C-alpha positions as CSV (number, residue, x, y, z in Angstrom):
1,M,18.8,-5.5,-19.0
2,D,21.6,-3.2,-17.7
3,E,25.0,-4.9,-17.9
4,T,25.7,-3.8,-14.3
5,L,23.0,-6.2,-13.1
6,R,23.7,-9.1,-15.5
7,M,25.4,-11.1,-12.7
8,A,23.3,-14.2,-12.5
9,C,21.3,-15.2,-9.5
10,L,20.1,-18.7,-8.9
11,S,16.7,-19.5,-7.4
12,N,18.2,-19.4,-3.9
13,E,20.4,-16.4,-4.3
14,F,20.0,-12.6,-4.2
15,R,22.0,-9.5,-4.8
16,V,23.0,-6.9,-2.2
17,F,24.4,-3.4,-2.8
18,D,27.4,-2.1,-1.0
19,L,27.0,1.7,-0.8
20,F,30.5,3.2,-0.6
21,P,31.3,6.1,1.8
22,A,31.0,9.6,0.5
23,S,34.3,10.6,-1.2
24,N,34.2,14.1,0.3
25,S,31.9,16.3,2.4
26,D,30.0,17.6,-0.6
27,S,26.4,16.3,-0.3
28,E,26.2,16.2,-4.1
29,S,29.3,14.1,-4.6
30,S,29.0,11.1,-6.8
31,L,27.3,8.0,-5.4
32,Q,29.3,4.7,-5.9
33,G,28.8,1.1,-4.9
34,R,28.9,-2.5,-6.0
35,T,26.5,-5.4,-6.2
36,R,27.3,-8.9,-4.9
37,V,25.4,-12.2,-4.9
38,L,24.7,-13.9,-1.6
39,P,23.0,-17.2,-0.8
40,L,19.6,-17.2,0.8
41,P,19.6,-17.6,3.7
42,T,22.8,-15.8,4.6
43,E,24.6,-15.0,7.8
44,E,25.9,-11.7,6.4
45,R,24.3,-8.6,7.9
46,Y,22.4,-6.3,5.5
47,E,19.7,-3.7,5.7
48,T,16.7,-3.2,3.4
49,L,15.4,0.0,2.0
50,S,11.6,0.8,1.8
51,Y,10.8,3.8,-0.3
52,V,8.6,5.0,-3.1
53,W,10.1,5.3,-6.6
54,G,8.1,8.4,-7.5
55,H,6.9,9.6,-10.9
56,D,10.2,11.0,-12.1
57,P,12.2,8.9,-14.5
58,P,15.6,7.3,-13.5
59,E,17.9,10.2,-14.4
60,V,20.4,10.5,-11.5
61,K,23.7,8.9,-12.5
62,I,25.6,6.7,-10.0
63,E,28.5,4.3,-10.4
64,V,27.8,0.6,-9.7
65,N,30.4,-2.0,-10.4
66,R,32.5,0.8,-12.1
67,R,29.7,1.4,-14.6
68,E,27.4,4.4,-14.7
69,I,23.7,3.7,-14.4
70,A,20.6,5.9,-13.8
71,I,18.3,5.7,-10.7
72,T,15.3,7.7,-9.6
73,P,15.7,10.9,-7.7
74,T,14.0,9.5,-4.6
75,L,16.4,6.7,-4.4
76,A,19.4,9.0,-4.9
77,A,18.2,11.2,-2.1
78,A,17.9,8.2,0.2
79,L,21.3,6.9,-0.7
80,R,22.9,10.3,0.2
81,R,21.4,10.1,3.6
82,L,22.4,6.5,4.1
83,Q,26.1,6.8,3.2
84,L,28.3,6.1,6.2
85,P,31.4,8.3,6.7
86,D,34.0,5.6,7.0
87,R,32.8,2.2,5.6
88,P,30.5,0.6,3.1
89,R,26.8,0.0,4.0
90,T,25.3,-3.2,2.7
91,L,21.7,-2.8,1.5
92,W,19.1,-4.6,-0.4
93,I,17.3,-2.2,-2.7
94,D,14.9,-3.4,-5.4
95,Q,16.0,-0.8,-8.0
96,L,19.7,-1.9,-7.7
97,C,19.3,-5.6,-6.7
98,I,16.7,-6.8,-9.3
99,A,17.0,-6.1,-13.0
100,Q,13.7,-4.3,-13.4
101,D,13.5,-4.7,-17.1
102,D,14.0,-8.5,-17.0
103,D,10.6,-10.2,-16.3
104,A,12.3,-13.6,-16.1
105,E,14.6,-12.4,-13.3
106,K,11.7,-10.7,-11.5
107,A,9.8,-13.9,-11.6
108,T,12.5,-15.7,-9.7
109,Q,13.4,-12.8,-7.3
110,V,9.9,-11.6,-6.3
111,P,9.1,-14.8,-4.5
112,L,12.3,-14.4,-2.5
113,M,11.4,-10.9,-1.2
114,G,9.5,-12.2,1.7
115,Q,12.5,-14.1,2.9
116,I,14.8,-11.2,2.1
117,Y,12.8,-8.8,4.3
118,S,12.3,-11.4,7.0
119,S,16.1,-11.9,7.3
120,T,17.2,-8.3,7.2
121,A,18.9,-6.8,10.2
122,R,16.7,-3.7,9.9
123,C,14.4,-2.1,7.4
124,L,15.1,1.6,6.7
125,I,11.9,3.4,5.8
126,W,12.6,6.5,3.7
127,M,9.9,9.1,3.9
128,G,11.8,11.6,1.7
129,D,13.6,14.8,2.5
130,I,11.8,17.4,4.7
131,R,9.9,19.7,2.4
132,A,11.4,23.2,1.8
133,D,8.4,24.9,3.4
134,I,8.8,23.0,6.7
135,A,11.2,24.2,9.3
136,M,13.7,21.6,10.6
137,T,12.7,22.6,14.2
138,D,9.0,21.8,13.4
139,A,9.9,18.4,11.9
140,A,12.1,17.6,14.9
141,N,9.3,18.6,17.3
142,A,7.0,16.3,15.5
143,F,9.2,13.3,16.2
144,D,9.8,14.5,19.8
145,L,6.0,14.5,20.3
146,L,5.7,11.0,19.0
147,T,8.4,9.8,21.3
148,Y,6.7,11.6,24.2
149,I,3.4,9.9,23.4
150,A,5.1,6.5,23.3
151,D,6.8,7.1,26.6
152,E,3.6,8.2,28.2
153,A,2.0,4.9,27.1
154,D,4.8,2.8,28.5
155,E,3.5,1.5,31.9
156,T,7.0,0.2,32.7
157,Q,8.5,3.7,33.0
158,S,9.9,4.1,36.5
159,K,10.7,7.8,36.3
160,P,8.7,10.8,35.1
161,V,8.5,11.2,31.3
162,E,10.4,14.2,30.0
163,V,7.9,16.6,28.4
164,P,9.2,18.1,25.1
165,S,9.8,21.8,25.2
166,C,7.5,22.4,22.2
167,L,4.4,21.5,24.4
168,A,4.9,24.8,26.2
169,S,3.8,26.6,23.0
170,E,0.4,25.9,21.3
171,K,1.9,27.5,18.2
172,A,4.9,25.1,18.2
173,V,2.7,22.1,18.6
174,E,0.5,23.2,15.7
175,A,3.5,23.7,13.5
176,A,4.8,20.2,14.5
177,M,1.5,18.6,13.6
178,E,1.5,20.4,10.2
179,A,5.0,19.1,9.6
180,L,3.9,15.6,10.6
181,E,1.0,15.7,8.2
182,S,3.3,16.0,5.3
183,I,4.6,12.4,5.8
184,L,1.2,10.8,6.6
185,I,-1.3,9.0,4.4
186,G,-2.8,11.4,1.9
187,Q,0.4,13.4,1.4
188,N,3.1,10.8,1.5
189,P,2.6,7.9,-1.0
190,W,4.6,5.4,1.1
191,W,1.5,4.5,3.0
192,E,-0.4,3.7,-0.2
193,R,2.1,1.4,-2.0
194,I,1.5,-2.4,-2.1
195,W,5.2,-3.3,-1.8
196,T,5.8,-1.2,1.4
197,L,3.5,-3.6,3.2
198,Q,5.9,-6.6,3.5
199,E,8.8,-4.2,3.8
200,V,7.6,-3.0,7.2
201,I,5.6,-6.0,8.3
202,L,8.3,-8.7,7.9
203,P,11.5,-7.2,9.3
204,S,12.0,-7.6,13.1
205,K,13.3,-4.0,13.3
206,A,12.5,-0.9,11.3
207,L,13.7,2.7,11.4
208,M,11.8,5.6,9.8
209,L,14.0,8.2,8.2
210,W,12.8,11.7,7.3
211,G,15.6,13.8,5.9
212,P,18.3,13.8,8.7
213,L,15.8,12.8,11.3
214,S,14.9,9.2,12.4
215,I,12.5,7.5,14.7
216,D,12.3,3.8,15.6
217,W,9.2,2.0,14.3
218,A,8.8,0.5,17.8
219,V,8.2,4.1,19.1
220,L,5.4,4.5,16.6
221,A,3.9,1.2,17.5
222,A,4.0,2.0,21.2
223,G,2.3,5.4,20.8
224,Q,-1.2,4.1,20.1
225,S,-2.6,5.6,23.3
226,V,-2.4,9.4,22.8
227,P,-2.7,11.7,25.8
228,S,-5.9,13.8,25.6
229,L,-3.7,16.9,26.0
230,I,-2.6,16.4,22.4
231,W,-5.4,14.2,20.9
232,D,-8.2,16.6,21.7
233,Y,-6.7,19.3,19.4
234,H,-4.9,17.2,16.8
235,S,-7.0,14.0,16.5
236,R,-7.4,14.3,12.7
237,T,-3.7,14.3,12.1
238,L,-2.8,11.7,14.7
239,N,-5.6,9.4,13.7
240,K,-4.1,9.2,10.2
241,L,-0.9,7.8,11.8
242,V,-2.4,5.7,14.6
243,T,-4.9,3.8,12.4
244,Q,-2.2,2.9,9.8
245,V,0.3,1.8,12.4
246,I,-2.3,-0.2,14.3
247,G,-3.2,-2.0,11.0
248,L,0.4,-2.7,10.2
249,Q,1.2,-3.9,13.8
250,F,-1.9,-6.2,13.5
251,A,-0.5,-7.6,10.3
252,R,2.9,-8.1,12.0
253,R,1.3,-10.5,14.5
254,K,0.3,-12.7,11.5
255,T,-3.1,-13.6,12.9
256,E,-5.1,-12.8,9.8
257,S,-5.9,-15.2,7.0
258,P,-4.6,-14.4,3.5
259,I,-8.1,-13.3,2.3
260,D,-8.2,-10.9,5.3
261,V,-4.8,-9.5,4.5
262,A,-5.7,-9.0,0.8
263,F,-9.0,-7.4,1.6
264,R,-7.6,-5.1,4.3
265,W,-4.7,-3.8,2.1
266,G,-6.3,-4.0,-1.3
267,F,-6.6,-0.2,-1.5
268,R,-2.8,0.0,-1.9
269,K,-1.5,0.8,-5.3
270,A,1.1,-0.7,-7.6
271,T,2.7,0.6,-10.8
272,H,2.3,-2.8,-12.4
273,P,-1.3,-4.2,-11.8
274,L,0.1,-7.7,-11.3
275,D,1.9,-6.6,-8.3
276,K,-1.5,-6.2,-6.6
277,V,-1.2,-10.0,-6.2
278,Y,2.6,-10.5,-6.3
279,G,3.1,-7.9,-3.6
280,F,1.3,-10.2,-1.1
281,L,3.4,-13.3,-1.6
282,G,5.8,-12.6,1.3
283,L,2.8,-12.2,3.6
284,F,1.1,-15.5,2.8
285,P,2.1,-19.0,4.1
286,P,4.1,-20.9,1.5
287,G,1.9,-22.7,-1.0
288,T,-1.2,-20.5,-0.4
289,L,-1.3,-19.4,-4.0
290,K,-0.9,-22.5,-6.1
291,R,-1.8,-20.8,-9.4
292,A,-1.0,-17.1,-8.9
293,G,2.0,-17.7,-6.6
294,K,4.5,-18.0,-9.5
295,P,5.0,-14.5,-10.8
296,D,4.6,-14.3,-14.6
297,Y,4.5,-10.8,-15.9
298,D,3.5,-12.0,-19.4
299,L,0.0,-13.2,-18.1
300,P,-3.0,-11.0,-18.6
301,V,-4.1,-9.1,-15.5
302,A,-7.5,-10.6,-15.5
303,T,-6.0,-14.1,-15.6
304,V,-3.8,-13.5,-12.6
305,Y,-6.7,-11.9,-10.6
306,T,-8.9,-14.8,-11.5
307,M,-6.3,-17.4,-10.5
308,F,-5.8,-15.5,-7.2
309,T,-9.6,-15.8,-6.5
310,V,-9.6,-19.6,-7.1
311,D,-6.5,-20.0,-4.9
312,M,-8.3,-18.1,-2.1
313,I,-11.3,-20.3,-2.5
314,E,-9.2,-23.4,-2.2
315,Y,-7.2,-22.1,0.7
316,E,-10.2,-20.9,2.7
317,K,-12.3,-23.9,1.6
318,D,-15.1,-21.5,1.3
319,L,-16.8,-19.2,-1.2
320,Q,-16.2,-16.1,0.8
321,P,-13.8,-14.7,-1.8
322,I,-16.6,-14.3,-4.3
323,A,-18.9,-12.9,-1.6
324,L,-16.7,-9.9,-1.0
325,W,-18.3,-7.8,-3.7
326,S,-17.3,-8.6,-7.3
327,A,-16.4,-5.4,-9.0
328,N,-16.8,-6.3,-12.7
329,H,-19.9,-4.0,-13.1
330,F,-18.0,-0.9,-12.0
331,T,-16.7,1.7,-14.4
332,Q,-13.0,1.0,-13.5
333,S,-13.1,-2.7,-13.5
334,T,-10.3,-4.8,-15.0
335,P,-11.2,-5.6,-18.6
336,N,-12.1,-9.3,-19.3
337,M,-12.6,-10.2,-15.7
338,P,-15.0,-13.1,-15.1
339,S,-18.1,-11.9,-13.2
340,W,-17.3,-13.9,-10.1
341,A,-13.6,-13.0,-9.7
342,F,-12.0,-10.8,-7.0
343,D,-10.9,-7.7,-8.8
344,M,-7.7,-6.7,-7.1
345,S,-7.3,-3.5,-9.1
346,N,-10.4,-1.8,-7.6
347,P,-9.7,0.0,-4.3
348,A,-12.2,-1.1,-1.6
349,R,-13.8,-3.5,-4.1
350,G,-15.3,-0.7,-6.1
351,F,-16.8,1.1,-3.1
352,D,-15.7,4.5,-4.4
353,D,-17.8,3.8,-7.5
354,L,-21.0,3.3,-5.6
355,A,-23.8,5.8,-6.1
356,V,-24.3,6.9,-2.5
357,R,-22.3,8.1,0.5
358,M,-23.6,8.7,4.1
359,T,-21.8,10.3,7.0
360,F,-22.1,8.6,10.4
361,P,-19.8,7.3,13.2
362,G,-18.1,4.2,11.8
363,S,-18.9,5.0,8.1
364,D,-15.3,4.1,7.2
365,N,-16.3,0.5,7.8
366,I,-18.9,0.4,5.1
367,P,-16.4,-1.2,2.6
368,W,-16.1,-4.0,5.3
369,F,-19.8,-4.5,5.7
370,L,-20.0,-7.7,3.5
371,K,-16.7,-9.0,5.0
372,F,-17.9,-8.5,8.6
373,T,-21.4,-10.0,8.1
374,Y,-20.6,-13.0,5.9
375,P,-19.5,-15.3,8.8
376,A,-22.7,-14.5,10.7
377,Y,-24.8,-16.6,8.4
378,N,-25.1,-20.3,7.4
379,A,-27.5,-20.3,4.4
380,A,-26.1,-23.5,2.8
381,G,-26.4,-25.5,6.0
382,G,-22.7,-25.7,6.6
383,S,-22.2,-27.7,3.3
384,D,-18.7,-28.0,1.9
385,I,-17.7,-27.1,-1.6
386,D,-18.3,-30.1,-3.8
387,W,-14.7,-30.7,-4.7
388,D,-15.6,-33.6,-7.0
389,H,-17.4,-31.1,-9.3
390,F,-15.4,-28.0,-8.5
391,S,-13.2,-26.9,-11.4
392,F,-11.6,-23.8,-13.0
393,D,-10.7,-23.2,-16.6
394,K,-8.0,-20.7,-17.0
395,E,-8.6,-19.9,-20.6
396,S,-12.3,-19.2,-20.4
397,G,-12.5,-18.0,-16.8
398,R,-15.2,-20.6,-16.1
399,L,-15.7,-21.6,-12.5
400,K,-17.8,-24.8,-11.9
401,L,-19.7,-25.2,-8.7
402,T,-22.8,-27.0,-7.4
403,G,-25.8,-25.5,-5.7
404,Q,-29.6,-25.4,-5.2
405,L,-32.0,-23.0,-6.9
406,L,-34.2,-21.1,-4.5
407,G,-36.3,-19.1,-7.0
408,D,-36.5,-16.2,-9.4
409,M,-37.0,-12.5,-8.7
410,C,-40.2,-11.0,-9.9
411,M,-39.7,-7.4,-8.5
412,V,-36.6,-5.3,-7.9
413,G,-36.7,-1.9,-6.2
414,A,-34.8,1.1,-7.4
415,P,-31.5,1.5,-5.5
416,L,-30.8,4.4,-3.2
417,E,-29.5,7.4,-5.1
418,S,-28.0,10.7,-4.2
419,D,-30.2,13.6,-3.1
420,D,-28.2,16.0,-5.3
421,P,-27.4,14.9,-8.9
422,G,-23.7,15.0,-9.5
423,T,-22.8,14.1,-6.0
424,K,-22.8,10.9,-3.9
425,D,-24.3,12.5,-0.8
426,V,-27.6,11.3,0.5
427,S,-29.5,12.6,3.6
428,D,-31.5,10.8,6.2
429,R,-34.6,12.1,4.4
430,G,-33.4,10.5,1.1
431,V,-32.9,7.2,2.9
432,I,-36.3,7.3,4.5
433,E,-38.1,8.2,1.3
434,R,-36.4,5.3,-0.5
435,I,-37.4,2.9,2.3
436,K,-41.0,4.1,2.1
437,D,-41.0,3.8,-1.7
438,W,-39.8,0.1,-1.3
439,R,-42.4,-0.7,1.2
440,Q,-45.2,0.8,-0.9
441,K,-44.0,-1.0,-4.0
442,I,-44.0,-4.4,-2.2
443,E,-47.5,-3.7,-0.9
444,H,-48.7,-3.0,-4.4
445,V,-47.1,-6.2,-5.8
446,Y,-48.6,-8.3,-3.0
447,H,-52.1,-6.9,-3.8
448,D,-51.8,-7.2,-7.5
449,K,-50.1,-10.5,-8.0
450,Q,-51.7,-13.9,-7.8
451,W,-49.5,-15.9,-5.4
452,P,-49.1,-19.6,-5.3
453,D,-50.4,-21.6,-2.4
454,G,-48.1,-21.7,0.6
455,S,-46.1,-18.6,-0.4
456,G,-43.5,-18.1,2.3
457,G,-43.5,-14.3,2.4
458,L,-47.1,-13.4,2.5
459,I,-47.8,-13.8,6.2
460,S,-44.8,-11.9,7.6
461,W,-43.4,-9.9,4.8
462,L,-43.2,-6.7,6.7
463,N,-41.2,-8.2,9.5
464,S,-38.8,-9.7,6.9
465,F,-38.6,-6.2,5.3
466,W,-37.5,-4.5,8.6
467,R,-35.1,-7.3,9.4
468,G,-33.6,-7.3,5.9
469,L,-32.8,-3.6,6.2
470,I,-30.2,-4.4,8.8
471,G,-29.3,-7.9,7.7
472,N,-31.0,-9.1,11.0
473,L,-27.8,-8.1,12.8
474,A,-26.7,-5.5,15.4
475,G,-23.3,-4.5,16.8
476,T,-20.8,-1.6,16.9
477,E,-19.0,-0.2,13.9
478,L,-20.8,-2.7,11.6
479,S,-19.2,-5.6,13.4
480,P,-21.9,-8.2,14.2
481,E,-22.3,-8.9,17.9
482,R,-25.7,-10.5,18.0
483,Y,-28.9,-11.0,15.9
484,A,-31.4,-8.2,15.9
485,N,-34.1,-8.2,18.6
486,A,-37.5,-6.6,18.9
487,E,-36.0,-3.3,20.2
488,D,-33.7,-3.1,17.2
489,I,-36.6,-3.6,14.8
490,A,-38.6,-0.9,16.7
491,A,-35.7,1.5,16.3
492,V,-35.6,0.9,12.6
493,Q,-39.3,1.7,12.4
494,R,-38.9,4.9,14.5
495,F,-36.2,6.0,12.1
496,V,-38.4,5.5,9.1
497,E,-41.5,6.9,10.6
498,A,-40.1,9.8,12.6
499,G,-36.5,10.3,11.4
500,Q,-35.1,9.4,14.8
501,R,-31.5,8.2,14.5
502,A,-30.5,5.3,16.7
503,P,-27.4,3.1,17.1
504,I,-28.9,0.6,14.6
505,C,-29.0,3.2,11.8
506,P,-25.4,2.4,10.4
507,W,-26.7,-1.1,9.6
508,I,-29.5,0.5,7.5
509,F,-27.1,2.8,5.7
510,A,-24.6,0.0,5.0
511,T,-27.3,-2.3,3.6
512,M,-28.6,0.4,1.4
513,T,-25.2,1.4,0.1
514,Y,-24.8,-2.1,-1.4
515,R,-28.3,-3.4,-1.9
516,T,-31.8,-2.9,-3.0
517,V,-35.0,-4.7,-2.1
518,A,-36.6,-7.5,-4.2
519,L,-39.3,-10.1,-4.2
520,T,-39.1,-13.8,-5.3
521,E,-41.8,-15.4,-7.3
522,S,-43.0,-17.1,-4.1
523,G,-43.4,-13.7,-2.3
524,R,-40.3,-13.8,-0.2
525,V,-38.5,-10.5,0.6
526,L,-34.8,-10.3,-0.1
527,F,-32.1,-7.6,-0.3
528,C,-29.8,-8.1,-3.3
529,P,-27.0,-6.2,-5.1
530,R,-27.9,-2.8,-6.5
531,H,-27.5,-3.9,-10.1
532,S,-29.9,-6.9,-9.8
533,L,-32.7,-7.3,-12.3
534,V,-36.0,-9.0,-12.6
535,G,-35.4,-12.6,-13.7
536,D,-32.2,-13.0,-11.7
537,Q,-32.1,-16.2,-9.6
538,I,-31.4,-16.9,-6.0
539,W,-29.0,-19.8,-5.4
540,L,-27.5,-21.6,-2.4
541,L,-24.0,-22.6,-3.5
542,H,-22.3,-25.4,-1.6
543,G,-19.5,-24.0,0.4
544,G,-21.1,-20.5,0.7
545,R,-22.6,-19.0,3.9
546,V,-25.0,-16.6,2.1
547,P,-27.4,-16.9,-0.9
548,F,-26.1,-15.6,-4.2
549,I,-27.8,-13.8,-7.0
550,L,-27.0,-15.3,-10.4
551,R,-28.2,-14.2,-13.9
552,P,-29.0,-17.0,-16.3
553,L,-27.1,-16.8,-19.6
554,A,-27.8,-18.6,-22.9
555,D,-26.3,-22.1,-22.7
556,V,-22.8,-22.0,-24.1
557,R,-22.6,-25.7,-24.0
558,E,-25.2,-28.3,-24.5
559,G,-27.0,-29.1,-21.2
560,E,-24.9,-26.6,-19.2
561,R,-26.3,-24.0,-16.9
562,A,-24.2,-20.9,-17.3
563,F,-24.6,-17.7,-15.2
564,R,-23.3,-14.2,-14.7
565,F,-22.4,-13.7,-11.0
566,I,-24.2,-10.8,-9.5
567,G,-23.3,-11.0,-5.8
568,P,-24.3,-12.0,-2.3
569,A,-27.8,-11.4,-0.9
570,Y,-29.8,-11.4,2.3
571,V,-33.0,-13.5,2.1
572,D,-34.9,-13.4,5.4
573,G,-35.8,-16.9,6.6
574,F,-33.1,-18.5,4.4
575,M,-29.9,-17.4,6.2
576,H,-29.4,-20.3,8.6
577,G,-30.0,-23.4,6.4
578,E,-33.8,-23.2,6.5
579,A,-34.0,-23.7,2.7
580,Y,-31.1,-26.0,2.3
581,C,-32.1,-29.7,1.7
582,V,-29.4,-32.3,1.6
583,E,-31.9,-34.6,-0.3
584,I,-32.2,-32.3,-3.2
585,R,-29.9,-33.3,-6.1
586,K,-27.0,-31.0,-6.5
587,R,-27.1,-29.0,-9.7
588,S,-23.8,-28.3,-11.5
589,I,-23.5,-24.7,-12.7
590,S,-20.8,-22.6,-14.5
591,L,-20.1,-19.0,-13.6
592,L,-18.6,-16.9,-16.4
């Protein structure tokens, strides 16, 4: 630990950094300052800095508490812009206010970061210096256009909005949009880091800094309604900004549950994988994470992610966290993860590792398909988790639940694959061919297999097949608005028979991205995770709203039922409690 930061902090204290004024007009003059310890909460005014460390090592020398230390070039560039000409500026900056090589200190300071950012007078968002290939005029015009957009959207304006001069030139607007692109998601990593979430969500005020330019966050938040004059020609660039700002503003209202927040922002990255959990602490109500809420950087990553999943189950009082697509079967999954746990390291829950990709309006919502559709069902009859039998073993990763067995799978169809080997792209023709292949295979199984009396799927299996292709749901942008009707089913059939696209098609594509078709031993049609196998079982787990596919494992303890968790499923006719029976004895099972 650097001697400069050895000043002790108690559990209710934090450091601030007083950045001294520049000693002369030279922009490369030495940076100097001091750290102080303050109580939390404090009445002293301070600002926080939100920035990206970057990949360059700490190599810029500055003087702190009369000792020389090294900081990253990105922080040094920000400090030079933040120096006031005539007085110190009090800042909270992670690199200077937390001893980064002291895991014990990080464990005490990280839980305070939510309060630190909530109490700041203002957060300063550093987007970096303006690139050398971008003219200052173009960058300034970009911020002028954003201000104009916000003013146009302000219905309280009593006088005409001043039109920026650059709008008189199509070339100037184009250059401004290209400049803006350089600080948006895809080019500027600030939008993709986990820690910058709470840094912009929690403060009451924020200011975005880009080289010598600045723009108030409130201006960005107000500019969600873009005049067609600009949007029609620059929607791709502006959409990158608007969608991110809308999401962050939504989070600022604090109306989402912790699992919603974690799922929405799980794509963001962290240098340390444990920060994919610890970076959310300031955004959750106190006490949400009873196990994972105490930072411990000595714990294995899989252990922290598993504890996080159990904390989410207990907080939500529902099994939705394990229904959000376990990622342990993907190529980039966290090693040693239990099969049921929520893998926080995998962006979009492993969606990028899936075998297919289809382009259609709203396709960006496919990663949300399971999240959106889960609340629409009630397969376990509204039963609560059996807390008397619910348990979690941290060492083995064993989760104990109760449930009811619905049956075994006797046939599993081949999942949808890409049309062109080596790519993920699939055409409508490829989708239709796979659907026809599934239907034909089911017909063959029905004709060849001797079915038990009273088989549930024999009479209406084709109707179940069509409904299962869309999860028996309809709505816009994969957000359920109603259950499917006869017209929706007819539209599905027309697509398969004639290739005629309809508004219901995104539901087909989303289902087939995640699932394949299967049959139970009793002849019922279901749609299960792509990696399901013959012999896997369908279970209703108490506290879950959908059926789950489990794979039996050899008993690891005498008399115990142990399973590998495969994922959520759609079983037509079982999604609203039809198969749940309160009189059937609960079976205790273990997920590994």
